[in-house]
C-alpha positions as CSV (number, residue, x, y, z in Angstrom):
1,M,69.1,-27.0,58.5
2,N,69.3,-23.2,58.8
3,M,65.7,-22.6,59.8
4,H,64.1,-19.3,58.9
5,M,60.9,-17.9,60.4
6,P,58.7,-16.5,57.7
7,T,58.3,-12.8,57.3
8,D,56.5,-10.4,55.0
9,N,59.7,-10.1,53.0
10,D,60.0,-13.8,52.1
11,A,60.9,-14.0,48.4
12,Q,58.5,-16.9,47.6
13,E,55.6,-15.0,49.1
14,T,55.8,-12.1,46.6
15,T,54.1,-13.7,43.7
16,T,52.9,-11.0,41.3
17,P,50.5,-11.4,38.4
18,A,51.9,-10.5,34.9
19,P,50.9,-7.1,33.5
20,A,48.2,-6.9,30.8
21,T,49.5,-7.2,27.2
22,G,47.6,-4.3,25.7
23,G,49.5,-1.4,24.1
24,V,53.0,-3.0,24.1
25,T,55.6,-4.1,21.6
26,P,55.4,-7.7,20.2
27,M,58.6,-8.5,22.2
28,M,57.1,-7.1,25.5
29,E,53.8,-9.0,24.7
30,Q,55.8,-12.2,24.5
31,Y,57.5,-11.4,27.8
32,I,54.2,-10.8,29.5
33,E,52.7,-14.0,28.2
34,I,55.7,-16.1,29.4
35,K,55.7,-14.3,32.8
36,A,52.0,-15.1,33.2
37,A,52.8,-18.8,32.9
38,N,55.5,-18.4,35.7
39,P,54.0,-16.0,38.2
40,D,55.9,-17.4,41.2
41,S,59.4,-17.1,39.7
42,L,61.6,-14.2,38.5
43,L,61.8,-14.4,34.8
44,F,65.3,-14.3,33.2
45,Y,64.4,-13.3,29.7
46,R,67.2,-13.9,27.2
47,M,68.0,-11.0,24.9
48,G,71.3,-11.4,23.1
49,D,74.1,-11.6,25.7
50,F,71.9,-10.6,28.6
51,Y,69.1,-12.0,30.7
52,E,66.6,-9.1,31.1
53,L,64.0,-8.6,33.8
54,F,61.0,-6.3,33.6
55,F,58.3,-4.8,35.8
56,D,58.1,-6.0,39.4
57,D,60.7,-8.7,38.7
58,A,63.2,-6.0,37.7
59,E,62.6,-4.1,40.9
60,K,63.0,-7.2,43.1
61,A,66.1,-8.4,41.3
62,S,67.7,-4.9,41.3
63,Q,67.3,-4.7,45.1
64,A,68.4,-8.3,45.7
65,L,71.4,-8.1,43.5
66,G,72.4,-4.5,44.0
67,I,72.3,-3.8,40.2
68,V,71.1,-0.7,38.4
69,L,67.4,-0.4,37.7
70,T,66.6,1.4,34.4
71,K,63.6,1.5,32.1
72,R,62.5,0.3,28.7
73,G,59.5,1.7,27.0
74,K,56.1,2.3,28.5
75,H,53.1,0.2,29.6
76,Q,49.7,1.8,30.2
77,G,51.4,5.2,30.4
78,H,54.0,4.2,32.9
79,D,57.8,3.5,32.4
80,I,58.6,-0.2,32.4
81,P,61.3,-1.0,35.0
82,M,64.2,-3.1,33.6
83,C,67.5,-4.6,34.8
84,G,69.7,-7.3,33.4
85,V,72.6,-9.6,34.0
86,P,75.2,-10.9,31.5
87,V,74.6,-14.5,30.4
88,H,78.3,-15.4,31.0
89,A,78.0,-14.4,34.7
90,A,74.4,-15.7,35.3
91,D,75.5,-18.4,37.7
92,D,76.8,-15.8,40.2
93,Y,73.6,-13.9,40.1
94,L,71.5,-17.0,40.4
95,Q,73.5,-18.0,43.5
96,K,72.6,-14.7,45.2
97,L,68.9,-14.9,44.2
98,I,68.5,-18.6,45.3
99,A,70.2,-17.8,48.6
100,Q,67.6,-15.1,49.2
101,G,64.7,-17.5,48.6
102,F,63.8,-16.6,45.0
103,R,63.0,-19.0,42.3
104,V,64.1,-18.2,38.7
105,A,62.5,-19.2,35.4
106,V,65.3,-19.2,32.7
107,C,63.8,-18.2,29.3
108,E,66.0,-18.8,26.3
109,Q,65.8,-18.0,22.6
110,I,64.8,-21.3,20.9
111,E,65.3,-20.2,17.3
112,D,67.9,-18.2,15.4
113,P,67.0,-14.6,14.8
114,A,67.5,-15.2,11.0
115,E,64.6,-17.7,11.2
116,A,62.4,-15.1,12.9
117,K,63.1,-12.6,10.1
118,K,61.8,-15.0,7.5
119,R,58.4,-14.7,9.1
120,G,58.4,-11.0,8.7
121,S,60.5,-8.0,9.7
122,K,58.5,-7.5,12.9
123,S,58.5,-11.1,14.0
124,V,59.8,-11.9,17.5
125,V,62.4,-14.6,18.1
126,R,60.7,-17.6,19.7
127,R,61.5,-18.0,23.4
128,D,60.5,-20.4,26.1
129,V,61.3,-21.3,29.6
130,V,63.8,-24.2,29.5
131,R,64.3,-24.6,33.2
132,L,63.1,-23.4,36.6
133,V,66.0,-22.9,39.1
134,T,64.9,-23.5,42.7
135,P,66.9,-24.2,45.9
136,G,66.4,-28.0,45.6
137,T,67.1,-28.4,41.9
138,I,70.6,-26.8,41.4
139,T,73.3,-28.7,39.5
140,E,75.8,-25.9,38.7
141,D,79.2,-26.4,40.4
142,K,79.4,-22.8,41.3
143,L,76.1,-23.0,43.2
144,L,76.8,-26.2,45.1
145,A,79.0,-26.7,48.2
146,P,81.3,-29.7,47.6
147,S,80.8,-31.2,51.0
148,E,77.0,-30.6,51.3
149,S,74.2,-32.6,49.7
150,S,71.5,-30.6,47.9
151,F,68.2,-32.4,48.6
152,L,64.8,-31.8,47.2
153,M,62.2,-33.4,49.5
154,A,58.6,-34.2,48.8
155,L,55.9,-34.9,51.5
156,G,53.2,-37.4,50.7
157,R,50.0,-37.7,52.7
158,V,47.2,-40.2,52.3
159,K,44.1,-40.0,54.6
160,A,40.7,-41.7,54.4
161,G,37.7,-39.4,54.1
162,G,37.6,-36.6,56.7
163,A,40.2,-38.2,59.0
164,A,42.4,-35.8,61.0
165,A,46.0,-35.2,60.0
166,S,47.2,-37.3,63.0
167,Q,45.3,-40.3,61.6
168,A,46.8,-39.9,58.1
169,S,49.7,-41.8,56.6
170,F,52.8,-39.8,55.7
171,A,56.0,-40.4,53.7
172,L,59.0,-38.4,52.6
173,A,60.9,-38.8,49.3
174,W,64.2,-37.0,48.8
175,I,66.3,-36.5,45.7
176,D,69.7,-35.0,45.1
177,I,69.5,-34.0,41.4
178,S,73.2,-33.2,41.4
179,T,74.2,-36.8,42.2
180,G,71.1,-38.9,41.4
181,A,70.5,-40.1,45.0
182,F,66.8,-41.0,45.6
183,R,65.4,-42.3,48.9
184,V,61.9,-42.7,50.4
185,A,60.7,-43.5,53.9
186,E,57.4,-43.5,55.9
187,T,57.0,-41.0,58.7
188,S,54.3,-39.8,61.1
189,T,53.1,-36.5,62.4
190,E,55.2,-37.1,65.6
191,R,58.4,-37.8,63.6
192,L,57.8,-35.5,60.6
193,L,59.8,-32.5,61.7
194,A,62.7,-34.7,63.0
195,D,62.9,-36.7,59.8
196,I,62.9,-33.5,57.7
197,F,65.7,-32.1,59.9
198,R,67.7,-35.3,59.5
199,V,67.8,-35.0,55.8
200,D,68.3,-31.3,55.8
201,P,66.6,-30.5,52.5
202,R,67.2,-27.3,50.6
203,E,63.5,-27.4,49.5
204,L,60.4,-29.3,50.7
205,I,57.5,-29.5,48.3
206,V,54.1,-30.2,49.7
207,A,50.6,-30.4,48.3
208,E,48.7,-27.1,48.8
209,P,45.9,-28.7,50.9
210,V,48.5,-30.2,53.2
211,F,50.4,-27.0,53.4
212,H,47.3,-25.1,54.5
213,D,46.1,-27.9,57.0
214,P,45.8,-26.1,60.4
215,E,47.1,-29.2,62.2
216,L,50.4,-29.1,60.2
217,R,50.8,-25.4,60.2
218,P,53.3,-25.4,63.1
219,V,55.6,-27.7,61.1
220,F,55.6,-25.4,58.1
221,D,56.0,-22.3,60.2
222,V,59.3,-23.7,61.6
223,L,60.4,-24.6,58.1
224,G,59.7,-21.2,56.7
225,R,60.6,-20.6,53.1
226,V,62.1,-24.1,52.7
227,A,58.5,-25.4,52.3
228,N,57.0,-24.8,48.9
229,P,53.3,-25.6,48.2
230,Q,52.5,-27.2,44.9
231,P,49.4,-28.4,43.1
232,P,47.9,-31.6,44.6
233,S,48.0,-33.3,41.2
234,L,51.7,-33.8,41.5
235,F,51.2,-36.0,44.6
236,D,48.4,-38.3,43.2
237,S,49.2,-41.8,44.5
238,A,46.7,-43.4,42.1
239,S,48.7,-42.2,39.0
240,A,52.1,-42.5,40.7
241,T,52.9,-46.0,39.3
242,G,52.5,-44.7,35.7
243,R,54.5,-41.6,36.4
244,I,57.4,-43.6,37.9
245,A,57.4,-46.1,35.0
246,R,57.4,-43.3,32.4
247,F,60.3,-41.4,34.1
248,F,62.5,-44.5,34.5
249,E,61.4,-45.8,31.1
250,V,60.3,-49.2,32.3
251,A,57.1,-51.2,31.7
252,T,56.3,-51.4,35.4
253,P,58.1,-50.2,38.5
254,D,57.3,-53.5,40.3
255,G,61.0,-54.4,40.4
256,F,61.7,-51.2,42.4
257,G,60.1,-52.7,45.5
258,T,56.8,-52.4,47.4
259,F,55.8,-48.9,48.5
260,S,52.9,-47.7,50.6
261,R,50.4,-45.3,49.1
262,A,51.9,-42.4,51.1
263,E,55.4,-43.4,49.7
264,L,54.0,-43.5,46.2
265,S,52.5,-40.0,46.7
266,A,55.9,-38.6,47.9
267,I,57.8,-40.3,45.1
268,S,55.3,-39.0,42.5
269,G,55.6,-35.5,43.9
270,A,59.4,-35.5,43.7
271,I,59.5,-36.9,40.2
272,A,56.7,-34.5,39.0
273,Y,58.5,-31.5,40.4
274,V,61.8,-32.6,38.7
275,E,60.0,-32.8,35.4
276,K,58.3,-29.5,36.0
277,T,61.6,-27.7,36.8
278,Q,63.9,-29.4,34.3
279,K,61.5,-29.3,31.4
280,A,62.7,-31.5,28.5
281,E,65.8,-32.7,30.3
282,R,65.9,-35.7,32.6
283,P,68.5,-36.1,35.4
284,P,70.0,-39.6,35.9
285,L,68.2,-40.5,39.1
286,S,68.8,-43.8,40.9
287,R,65.7,-45.9,41.5
288,P,64.0,-44.9,44.8
289,E,65.6,-46.7,47.7
290,R,63.3,-47.5,50.6
291,E,64.6,-46.7,54.2
292,E,63.0,-48.9,56.8
293,Q,61.6,-47.1,59.9
294,G,63.8,-47.6,62.9
295,S,67.0,-48.4,60.8
296,T,68.5,-45.1,62.0
297,L,68.4,-43.4,65.3
298,F,65.6,-41.0,66.0
299,I,66.9,-37.6,67.1
300,D,64.4,-34.8,67.8
301,P,65.2,-31.4,66.3
302,A,66.2,-29.7,69.6
303,T,68.6,-32.5,70.5
304,R,70.0,-32.5,66.9
305,A,70.6,-28.7,67.0
306,N,72.3,-28.9,70.4
307,L,74.6,-31.8,69.3
308,E,75.9,-29.5,66.5
309,L,76.4,-32.4,64.2
310,L,76.8,-30.4,60.9
311,R,76.5,-26.8,62.1
312,T,76.9,-24.9,65.4
313,L,73.9,-23.2,67.0
314,S,74.9,-20.1,65.2
315,G,74.6,-21.9,61.8
316,S,78.4,-22.2,61.1
317,R,80.1,-25.3,59.9
318,D,83.2,-24.3,61.8
319,G,83.0,-25.7,65.3
320,S,80.6,-28.5,64.4
321,L,81.2,-32.2,65.0
322,F,81.5,-32.7,61.2
323,K,84.2,-30.1,60.9
324,A,86.1,-31.7,63.8
325,I,86.3,-35.2,62.4
326,D,86.2,-34.6,58.6
327,R,89.3,-36.1,57.0
328,T,87.7,-37.0,53.7
329,V,89.5,-36.2,50.4
330,T,86.5,-36.1,48.0
331,G,83.3,-34.1,47.9
332,G,81.3,-37.4,47.8
333,G,83.1,-38.7,50.8
334,A,82.3,-35.6,52.8
335,R,78.7,-35.8,51.8
336,L,78.6,-39.5,52.9
337,L,80.2,-38.6,56.2
338,A,77.6,-35.9,56.8
339,D,74.8,-38.3,55.9
340,R,76.0,-40.9,58.4
341,L,76.4,-38.4,61.2
342,M,72.8,-37.2,60.6
343,A,71.4,-40.7,60.6
344,P,73.4,-43.1,63.0
345,L,72.6,-46.8,62.4
346,T,70.6,-48.8,64.9
347,D,70.9,-52.3,63.5
348,P,73.7,-54.2,65.2
349,A,74.5,-56.2,62.0
350,A,74.8,-53.1,59.9
351,I,77.0,-51.4,62.5
352,A,79.2,-54.5,62.7
353,A,79.6,-54.5,58.9
354,R,80.6,-50.9,58.9
355,L,83.1,-51.4,61.7
356,D,84.6,-54.4,59.8
357,S,85.6,-51.9,57.1
358,V,87.0,-49.5,59.6
359,S,89.1,-52.3,61.3
360,F,90.4,-53.4,57.9
361,F,91.8,-50.0,57.1
362,R,93.2,-49.5,60.6
363,S,95.2,-52.8,60.1
364,E,96.2,-52.0,56.5
365,V,97.8,-48.6,57.0
366,R,99.8,-48.5,53.7
367,L,96.9,-49.7,51.7
368,C,94.8,-47.0,53.3
369,Q,97.3,-44.3,52.5
370,S,97.5,-45.5,48.8
371,L,93.8,-45.4,48.6
372,R,93.6,-41.9,49.9
373,A,96.3,-40.8,47.4
374,S,94.2,-42.2,44.5
375,L,91.0,-40.7,45.7
376,K,92.6,-37.2,45.9
377,S,92.7,-37.2,42.1
378,V,89.0,-38.0,41.7
379,A,86.7,-35.1,40.8
380,D,83.0,-35.1,41.7
381,M,81.9,-37.8,39.2
382,P,78.2,-38.0,40.2
383,R,77.7,-34.2,39.9
384,A,79.7,-34.1,36.6
385,L,77.6,-36.9,35.2
386,S,74.3,-35.2,36.2
387,R,75.4,-31.9,34.5
388,L,76.3,-33.8,31.3
389,A,72.9,-35.6,31.3
390,L,71.1,-32.3,31.7
391,N,73.1,-30.7,28.9
392,R,74.7,-28.3,31.3
393,G,78.1,-29.9,31.4
394,G,81.4,-28.9,29.8
395,P,84.7,-30.4,28.8
396,R,85.9,-30.4,32.4
397,D,82.9,-32.6,33.4
398,L,84.0,-35.1,30.8
399,G,87.5,-34.8,32.3
400,A,86.1,-35.5,35.7
401,L,84.7,-38.8,34.4
402,R,88.1,-39.6,32.8
403,A,90.0,-38.9,36.0
404,G,87.4,-41.0,38.0
405,F,87.8,-44.0,35.7
406,E,91.6,-43.8,35.9
407,A,91.5,-43.7,39.7
408,A,89.0,-46.6,39.7
409,R,91.4,-48.7,37.7
410,T,94.2,-47.9,40.1
411,I,92.0,-48.7,43.1
412,A,90.9,-52.0,41.7
413,E,94.6,-53.0,41.2
414,L,95.4,-52.0,44.8
415,F,92.8,-54.4,46.2
416,A,93.1,-57.2,43.6
417,A,94.9,-59.6,45.8
418,T,93.4,-58.7,49.2
419,A,90.7,-60.4,51.1
420,L,88.0,-57.8,51.9
421,P,85.2,-57.5,54.4
422,A,81.7,-57.7,52.8
423,E,81.0,-54.0,52.6
424,L,84.3,-53.2,50.8
425,A,84.0,-56.3,48.6
426,A,80.7,-55.0,47.3
427,A,82.3,-51.5,46.6
428,L,85.2,-53.1,44.7
429,A,82.7,-55.2,42.6
430,A,80.9,-51.9,41.7
431,I,84.2,-50.3,40.7
432,K,85.1,-53.3,38.5
433,A,81.7,-53.1,36.8
434,L,82.4,-49.6,35.5
435,P,82.2,-49.4,31.6
436,E,85.8,-49.9,30.4
437,A,84.9,-48.9,26.8
438,L,83.7,-45.5,27.9
439,A,86.8,-45.0,30.1
440,R,89.0,-45.9,27.1
441,H,87.0,-43.6,24.8
442,L,87.4,-40.6,27.1
443,S,91.2,-41.2,27.5
444,E,91.7,-41.3,23.8
445,A,89.4,-38.4,22.9
446,L,90.1,-35.8,25.5
447,D,93.1,-33.5,25.5
448,D,95.2,-33.2,28.6
449,E,94.3,-29.5,29.2
450,L,90.5,-28.9,29.0
451,P,88.7,-25.5,28.6
452,L,85.9,-24.6,30.9
453,I,83.3,-24.2,28.2
454,R,82.7,-26.0,24.9
455,R,82.7,-22.9,22.7
456,D,86.4,-22.3,23.6
457,G,87.2,-25.5,21.7
458,G,90.5,-27.4,21.8
459,F,89.3,-30.2,24.1
460,V,89.5,-33.1,21.5
461,R,93.0,-34.6,21.4
462,T,95.0,-34.2,18.2
463,G,95.1,-37.5,16.3
464,Y,91.7,-38.7,17.6
465,H,89.6,-37.5,14.6
466,A,91.3,-37.2,11.2
467,E,88.7,-34.8,9.7
468,L,88.9,-32.5,12.7
469,D,92.7,-32.5,12.4
470,E,92.4,-31.5,8.8
471,M,90.1,-28.6,9.6
472,R,92.4,-27.4,12.4
473,A,95.4,-27.5,10.0
474,L,93.4,-25.5,7.4
475,R,92.4,-23.0,10.0
476,D,96.0,-22.6,11.3
477,E,97.4,-22.5,7.7
478,S,94.9,-19.8,6.6
479,R,96.0,-17.7,9.6
480,K,99.6,-18.0,8.5
481,V,98.7,-16.9,4.9
482,I,96.7,-13.9,6.2
483,A,99.6,-12.9,8.5
484,G,102.0,-13.1,5.6
485,L,99.8,-11.1,3.4
486,E,99.4,-8.4,6.1
487,R,103.2,-8.1,6.4
488,S,103.6,-7.7,2.7
489,L,101.0,-5.0,2.4
490,I,102.5,-3.1,5.3
491,E,105.8,-3.1,3.6
492,E,104.3,-2.0,0.3
493,T,102.1,0.8,1.7
494,G,104.1,1.8,4.7
495,I,100.9,1.8,6.8
496,R,102.1,0.2,10.1
497,S,98.6,0.1,11.6
498,L,97.2,-1.9,8.6
499,K,95.2,-5.0,9.8
500,I,93.5,-7.8,7.8
501,R,90.5,-9.2,9.5
502,H,88.7,-12.4,8.6
503,N,85.3,-14.0,9.6
């Protein structure tokens, strides 16, 4: 983890109350009300093809992004600072803001302007925040490093009465929203910082009373802006069972395993924060998987840094152990390798099972080469699936699933007649269990060449849907008719610049 010592310039520490609403236009009044509900985030306020920022948010964003600061109207006799970014390039600007420690509330128009006009000429288009973008809740491909996990971590603490922090029970839950991974483990004050460094989260959420506990202050001082205090209600272990059941849409989470109160607190915090940031959307998270204490090697933060497992002491990936040994051919494989480097196994049986798989591939060189060739065609399926589930995906994410299913079929055939060690046999069984009907549907429906975004169209294969084919033919034929009419009129009038436009 690239640790950052907190300074007066930390982005998350510059929370500013929203201005008063008096004496402003209805649109600006709406902006101020929405900003008041999101005081700790920069507000990206959708206006047509731009996200606009006003007041202090505009000044901060202008400086952070290097964009022009202008003004729009007045508030209490003063000019209102304003800046904006185009919607089509928003990901690039979000990347810069998140890297500098900002959190962003994305506010979209939730009705058509024509509907607003029906309520009166001065009515304002309804808008609402549809998502909070934070370092630990990113799913966009542009904002994610293929070989790095993007964990959101939650710290749960349970203590009896006025017991000291050292006598409390602690647990950590961590989620990668971009892949659905969800794990939980107990920890202690002695292990806390080491366990956080092991996971290397992009963001750690913690209940405000815990964050301000003097005994734990040294931990959060080291973590700097990675640590993000949240209302204690998110971490309530008493209501955690109900929250987990609602999120996973089950009657009871008893089938997930037995968790301590501290683990329930951490799980609850992670889920509640996901719900808070993703609003109406729900990422496809795995059920929380419990890690037993002692199942991986304890490495203190100083030793971990000096070993340069993922990064050198200067913070670069180049020169690290990971960079030296990484021969993976997929993003998921690189993330798994990094995960295993950060958490070496301690159980002899688990180590032996992993080495059995290594020995198998060392003895089956051609099979190993064929497998690597098949994997090279696989896009990042977990991240594509997560974007699709959150309604942020595009045709190429569907294409990633199609390519993954095709590679899975090839891989299953490669190993069909081969005796496999237990770990690989389990992986093959999971591959064979993939939904063939969905794989077939994607192959039949998707065109070979896919656009980046849906509105570009053309991603459904010709012949898949008869009515769509008819509409396409009508569109293409009408264009031919218009082009012919245009040529005729040019010949009749002699006006070479004549153009016929159509809506």
